[in-house]
C-alpha positions in Angstrom: 8.1 -0.3 -40.5 6.9 1.6 -37.4 6.2 -1.6 -35.5 9.6 -3.0 -36.4 11.3 0.2 -35.1 9.3 0.1 -31.9 10.3 -3.5 -31.3 13.9 -2.8 -32.1 14.0 0.2 -29.8 12.3 -1.7 -27.0 14.8 -4.6 -27.3 17.7 -2.2 -27.3 16.5 -0.5 -24.1 15.9 -3.9 -22.5 19.5 -4.9 -23.3 21.1 -1.8 -21.8 18.6 -1.1 -19.1 17.0 -4.4 -18.1 13.8 -4.2 -15.9 13.1 -6.8 -13.3 9.8 -8.1 -11.8 9.3 -6.9 -8.2 7.5 -10.2 -7.5 10.0 -12.9 -8.7 13.0 -10.8 -9.8 12.9 -12.3 -13.3 13.8 -9.9 -16.2 10.7 -8.3 -17.7 9.9 -8.6 -21.3 9.3 -5.3 -23.2 5.5 -5.7 -23.1 5.4 -6.6 -19.3 4.8 -3.8 -16.8 5.1 -3.3 -13.9 5.4 -7.1 -13.1 5.7 -10.2 -15.1 2.5 -11.8 -16.5 2.8 -14.8 -14.1 3.1 -12.6 -11.0 0.2 -10.4 -12.2 -2.0 -13.5 -12.1 -1.1 -14.1 -8.5 -2.4 -10.8 -7.2 -4.9 -11.6 -4.4 -8.2 -9.9 -5.3 -10.7 -9.8 -2.4 -13.9 -9.5 -4.6 -15.4 -7.5 -1.7 -16.8 -5.0 -4.3 -19.6 -7.5 -4.9 -20.4 -8.1 -1.2 -22.1 -5.3 0.7 -21.5 -6.5 4.2 -17.8 -7.4 3.6 -15.2 -7.0 6.4 -14.1 -3.6 5.3 -17.7 -2.2 5.3 -18.3 -3.8 8.7 -15.1 -2.2 10.1 -15.6 1.3 8.8 -19.4 1.6 9.2 -19.0 1.2 13.0 -17.9 4.9 13.1 -19.0 6.4 9.8 -22.3 6.3 7.9 -21.5 4.5 4.6 -23.2 3.4 1.4 -20.4 1.0 0.4 -16.8 0.1 1.3 -14.3 -2.4 0.1 -10.6 -3.1 -0.6 -9.5 -4.4 -4.0 -6.6 -6.6 -2.8 -5.5 -8.4 0.3 -2.2 -6.8 1.4 0.1 -9.5 2.6 3.7 -9.3 3.9 6.5 -9.8 1.4 4.0 -10.0 -1.4 4.0 -8.5 -5.0 1.5 -5.9 -3.9 3.6 -4.8 -1.0 6.6 -4.4 -3.3 4.6 -2.5 -5.9 3.2 -0.1 -3.2 6.7 0.5 -1.9 8.0 1.2 -5.4 5.2 3.6 -5.9 5.4 5.3 -2.6 9.1 5.7 -2.1 10.8 5.1 -5.5 8.4 7.4 -7.5 7.5 4.6 -9.9 4.4 6.5 -11.1 3.4 4.0 -13.8 2.6 1.5 -11.0 -0.1 3.9 -9.7 -1.8 4.3 -13.0 -1.7 0.5 -13.6 -3.2 -0.3 -10.2 -5.8 2.4 -10.7 -6.9 0.8 -14.0 -7.1 -2.6 -12.4 -9.2 -1.3 -9.5 -11.5 0.7 -11.8 -12.1 -2.4 -13.9 -13.1 -4.3 -10.7 -15.6 -1.5 -9.8 -17.4 -1.3 -13.1 -21.0 -2.5 -12.9 -21.0 -2.3 -9.1 -22.8 0.1 -6.8 -19.5 2.2 -6.7 -20.4 3.5 -10.1 -23.2 5.5 -8.5 -20.7 7.8 -6.8 -20.5 11.2 -8.3 -17.1 12.6 -7.1 -13.8 10.7 -6.4 -11.5 12.2 -3.7 -8.2 10.9 -2.5 -7.1 10.9 1.1 -4.8 14.0 1.3 -1.4 14.3 2.8 -0.4 17.2 5.0 1.5 19.8 2.8 4.7 19.2 4.8 4.6 15.5 4.3 3.9 15.9 0.6 6.8 18.3 0.2 9.1 15.7 1.9 7.8 12.8 -0.3 7.6 14.9 -3.5 4.1 13.8 -4.5 1.0 12.0 -3.2 1.1 8.4 -4.5 -2.6 8.1 -4.1 -3.2 10.8 -6.7 -1.6 8.7 -9.4 -3.8 5.7 -8.5 -7.0 7.9 -8.3 -6.5 9.6 -11.7 -6.5 6.2 -13.4 -9.4 5.0 -11.2 -11.5 8.0 -11.9 -10.8 7.8 -15.7 -11.8 4.1 -15.8 -15.0 4.9 -13.9 -15.7 8.1 -16.0 -16.0 9.9 -12.7 -14.8 13.4 -11.8 -11.7 13.5 -9.6 -11.9 16.3 -7.0 -8.7 16.2 -4.9 -8.9 19.9 -3.9 -12.2 19.6 -2.0 -10.6 18.6 1.3 -7.2 19.3 2.9 -5.2 17.9 5.8 -4.6 20.6 8.4 -3.1 18.5 11.1 0.4 17.1 10.6 -0.1 13.8 12.6 2.6 11.6 13.9 3.4 8.3 12.3 0.2 6.3 13.2 2.0 2.9 13.1 3.7 3.9 16.3 0.4 4.4 18.1 -2.2 2.1 19.7 -5.6 1.9 18.0 -7.2 4.3 20.5 -4.3 6.8 20.1 -4.7 6.7 16.3 -8.3 7.8 16.5 -7.3 10.6 19.0 -4.4 11.7 16.8 -6.7 11.9 13.7 -9.4 14.0 15.4 -10.1 17.2 13.4 -7.3 16.5 11.0 -9.1 17.6 7.9 -11.2 20.5 6.7 -13.3 21.2 3.6 -12.5 23.6 0.8 -16.0 24.9 0.4 -15.3 26.8 -2.8 -14.9 23.6 -4.8 -17.5 21.2 -3.3 -20.1 19.8 -5.8 -23.8 19.9 -5.0 -25.1 16.9 -2.9 -22.1 14.7 -3.7 -21.8 10.9 -3.3 -18.2 10.8 -2.4 -15.9 7.9 -3.3 -13.0 8.3 -0.8 -9.9 6.5 -1.8 -6.7 5.4 0.1 -4.0 2.9 -0.5 -3.8 0.5 2.5 -6.3 0.3 5.4 -5.3 -0.8 8.9 -7.4 0.6 11.7 -9.4 3.0 9.5 -8.8 5.9 11.8 -7.6 8.3 9.0 -10.5 7.3 6.7 -13.0 7.7 9.5 -11.7 11.3 10.2 -11.6 12.3 6.6 -15.0 10.7 5.9 -16.7 12.5 8.7 -15.4 15.8 7.3 -16.7 15.0 3.8 -20.1 14.2 5.2 -20.4 17.8 6.6 -21.4 18.7 3.0 -25.2 19.0 3.0 -27.0 16.1 1.3 -23.8 14.1 0.8 -23.2 10.4 0.9 -20.0 8.4 1.3 -18.4 5.2 -0.1 -14.8 4.1 0.5 -12.4 2.1 -1.6 -8.8 1.2 -0.6 -6.3 -0.5 -2.7 -5.4 -3.1 -0.1 -6.3 -4.4 3.4 -4.5 -6.3 6.0 -6.7 -9.2 7.4 
């Protein structure tokens, strides 16, 4: 009886409030979220989590001492992933963050990333977060941390420099803009942590480099990095 009512209610909601796939624009079935099953199978996984010297590790380890680094997906223009990130970032479709976090966590199981002891998201400046309403990376990180059975420690670091939009700067200017942009909250730092620093999309890596250096100020700490997507 309960299953019948659930199916009936889902069908009724779909009739009056149809949902559409951000990938192909087809109407979603009640059990499909946040994209249709066909489009979900087209998500471009990198499989970098299984390769130590992958392009993301090689890019970031030039400036920051790292244990591991990877991106879960390739981030391509006009792709399903781009549309999902846009919906999450600017349309407050929070369920997308949880869904992507679970997918990423499943990819990182039984890899060296499970050796990390504390997961931390790249923080927004308080002014930027007030404007946006929330930090979209938090939603992704909560699901990722839960899947990996790892503590999520978003309060250990804060952004103290309200930087300009980095996409308007050259690569050199981005690194200068991000210099000393973060500081540690020493009252909540775990002992000798192996940080897993998480962000959504990596471009030059300037923000991750600055945040990672600040995290490594903690005595005895190590650092690994995961991003949802990368542009290649």
